[in-house]
C-alpha positions as CSV (number, residue, x, y, z in Angstrom):
1,M,-15.3,121.9,-52.4
2,E,-17.7,124.1,-50.3
3,T,-21.0,122.7,-49.2
4,T,-24.0,125.1,-49.5
5,R,-26.4,124.7,-46.6
6,H,-30.0,125.9,-46.4
7,F,-32.2,125.9,-43.4
8,T,-35.6,124.3,-43.8
9,A,-38.6,123.6,-41.6
10,T,-41.0,120.6,-41.7
11,V,-44.1,120.2,-39.6
12,Y,-45.9,116.9,-39.0
13,V,-49.5,118.1,-38.5
14,V,-52.0,115.9,-36.6
15,N,-55.8,115.9,-36.5
16,D,-57.9,113.2,-34.8
17,G,-55.1,110.6,-34.6
18,A,-53.7,111.0,-38.1
19,T,-51.1,113.0,-39.9
20,A,-51.2,114.6,-43.3
21,L,-48.6,113.7,-46.0
22,H,-48.4,114.6,-49.6
23,E,-46.8,113.2,-52.7
24,H,-43.8,115.4,-53.5
25,D,-43.7,115.8,-57.3
26,R,-39.9,116.1,-57.7
27,L,-38.9,113.7,-55.0
28,G,-41.5,111.0,-55.6
29,I,-42.1,110.4,-51.9
30,R,-44.7,111.2,-49.4
31,I,-43.7,113.9,-46.9
32,P,-45.3,116.4,-44.5
33,P,-45.6,120.1,-45.3
34,G,-42.3,122.1,-45.2
35,G,-39.8,124.2,-47.1
36,H,-37.0,126.7,-46.9
37,V,-36.7,129.2,-44.1
38,D,-36.8,132.7,-45.7
39,R,-34.1,135.3,-44.7
40,D,-36.5,137.2,-42.4
41,E,-38.0,134.1,-40.7
42,L,-37.2,132.0,-37.7
43,P,-37.5,128.2,-38.4
44,H,-40.7,127.7,-36.4
45,E,-42.3,130.6,-38.2
46,A,-41.3,129.1,-41.6
47,G,-42.8,125.8,-40.6
48,K,-46.1,127.4,-39.7
49,R,-46.1,129.4,-42.9
50,E,-45.4,126.3,-45.0
51,V,-48.3,124.5,-43.3
52,R,-50.7,127.4,-44.1
53,E,-49.5,127.6,-47.7
54,E,-49.5,123.9,-48.5
55,T,-52.6,122.8,-46.6
56,G,-54.6,126.0,-45.8
57,L,-54.7,124.8,-42.1
58,N,-53.6,126.9,-39.1
59,P,-51.1,124.8,-37.0
60,T,-50.5,125.0,-33.3
61,L,-47.0,123.8,-32.6
62,L,-46.6,121.2,-29.8
63,G,-43.9,122.1,-27.3
64,D,-43.6,125.6,-26.0
65,A,-40.4,127.6,-25.7
66,P,-39.1,127.4,-22.2
67,D,-38.8,130.6,-20.0
68,L,-35.3,131.9,-20.2
69,P,-34.1,134.9,-18.2
70,A,-32.1,136.3,-21.1
71,P,-32.2,140.1,-20.9
72,D,-31.9,140.7,-24.7
73,G,-33.2,137.4,-26.0
74,R,-35.9,134.8,-25.9
75,A,-36.1,131.0,-26.2
76,L,-37.5,129.7,-29.5
77,P,-39.7,126.6,-29.8
78,T,-37.4,123.6,-29.9
79,P,-37.7,121.3,-32.9
80,R,-38.3,117.7,-32.2
81,Y,-35.5,116.8,-34.5
82,Q,-32.8,118.6,-36.5
83,V,-31.7,116.6,-39.5
84,C,-29.0,117.2,-42.1
85,Y,-30.1,116.0,-45.5
86,D,-27.6,115.6,-48.3
87,I,-29.3,117.0,-51.4
88,N,-26.6,117.1,-54.0
89,V,-24.0,114.4,-53.7
90,H,-21.3,114.3,-56.4
91,G,-19.7,111.2,-57.9
92,D,-16.6,111.6,-55.7
93,G,-18.8,111.5,-52.5
94,S,-18.5,115.2,-51.8
95,V,-21.7,117.0,-50.9
96,G,-22.6,120.2,-52.8
97,H,-25.9,121.1,-51.1
98,Q,-27.5,120.2,-47.7
99,H,-30.7,121.0,-46.0
100,I,-30.6,121.5,-42.2
101,D,-34.2,120.6,-41.4
102,H,-36.0,121.7,-38.2
103,L,-38.8,119.1,-37.6
104,Y,-41.8,120.2,-35.6
105,F,-45.0,118.6,-34.4
106,A,-48.4,120.5,-34.5
107,T,-52.1,120.0,-34.3
108,V,-54.5,121.4,-36.8
109,P,-58.3,122.1,-36.3
110,S,-59.6,120.0,-39.2
111,R,-58.7,117.8,-42.1
112,D,-60.0,120.2,-44.7
113,I,-57.0,120.7,-46.9
114,D,-57.2,123.8,-49.1
115,P,-53.7,124.6,-50.6
116,A,-52.7,128.0,-51.8
117,D,-52.4,128.6,-55.6
118,G,-49.3,126.9,-57.0
119,E,-49.1,124.3,-54.2
120,A,-49.8,120.6,-54.6
121,G,-53.6,120.0,-55.0
122,T,-55.8,118.3,-52.5
123,D,-55.6,115.0,-54.3
124,A,-51.8,114.9,-53.5
125,W,-52.7,114.8,-49.7
126,A,-53.7,111.8,-47.5
127,W,-54.2,111.4,-43.8
128,Y,-52.4,108.5,-42.2
129,A,-53.5,106.9,-38.9
130,P,-50.9,104.7,-37.1
131,A,-52.1,101.5,-38.7
132,D,-51.9,103.1,-42.1
133,L,-48.3,104.3,-41.4
134,R,-47.2,100.8,-40.2
135,D,-48.7,99.1,-43.3
136,S,-47.3,101.6,-45.8
137,D,-44.2,101.6,-47.9
138,L,-43.2,105.1,-46.7
139,D,-39.6,105.9,-45.8
140,A,-38.8,104.5,-42.3
141,D,-37.9,107.9,-40.9
142,T,-41.3,109.4,-42.1
143,I,-43.2,106.5,-40.4
144,Q,-41.3,106.8,-37.1
145,I,-41.6,110.6,-36.9
146,A,-45.2,110.6,-37.9
147,L,-46.1,108.0,-35.2
148,E,-44.2,110.1,-32.7
149,A,-46.2,113.2,-33.8
150,I,-49.5,111.4,-33.4
151,E,-48.5,110.2,-30.0
152,A,-47.4,113.7,-28.9
153,A,-50.7,115.2,-30.0
154,E,-52.7,112.5,-28.2
155,R,-50.7,113.2,-25.0
156,R,-51.4,116.9,-25.4
157,S,-55.2,116.4,-25.7
């Protein structure tokens, strides 16, 4: 059986020592903004677009693309992680669908979340400081990566 793979981008946004997570209706878990990479997008562009759509905030990615003397190319911002998520696992253990997620860190200028129409409302969002993350029942990977994003943003300031 063939596995369908889609590229996705997720951005852990940080403001004043906390990161924003929202309750995902279908998944029933709290996650940062993110979604599918469109055909005409690069992963980092998709991540920034998803942040703007889902939160109304303008992200500044942490970590620049290195200079690379490629005559017909350019280096892209490197994601902090690339994770392969099994989305559709069949009874026999085969995987029908996967997301190849590019995880980025970014800062945002405020905590004033104003989602675009059709996105999760402001009541679905919460800001998590490190103590909130450690005391939460969030997925372990979300906690770890969120803490790393906050630390990276603090080092950048």
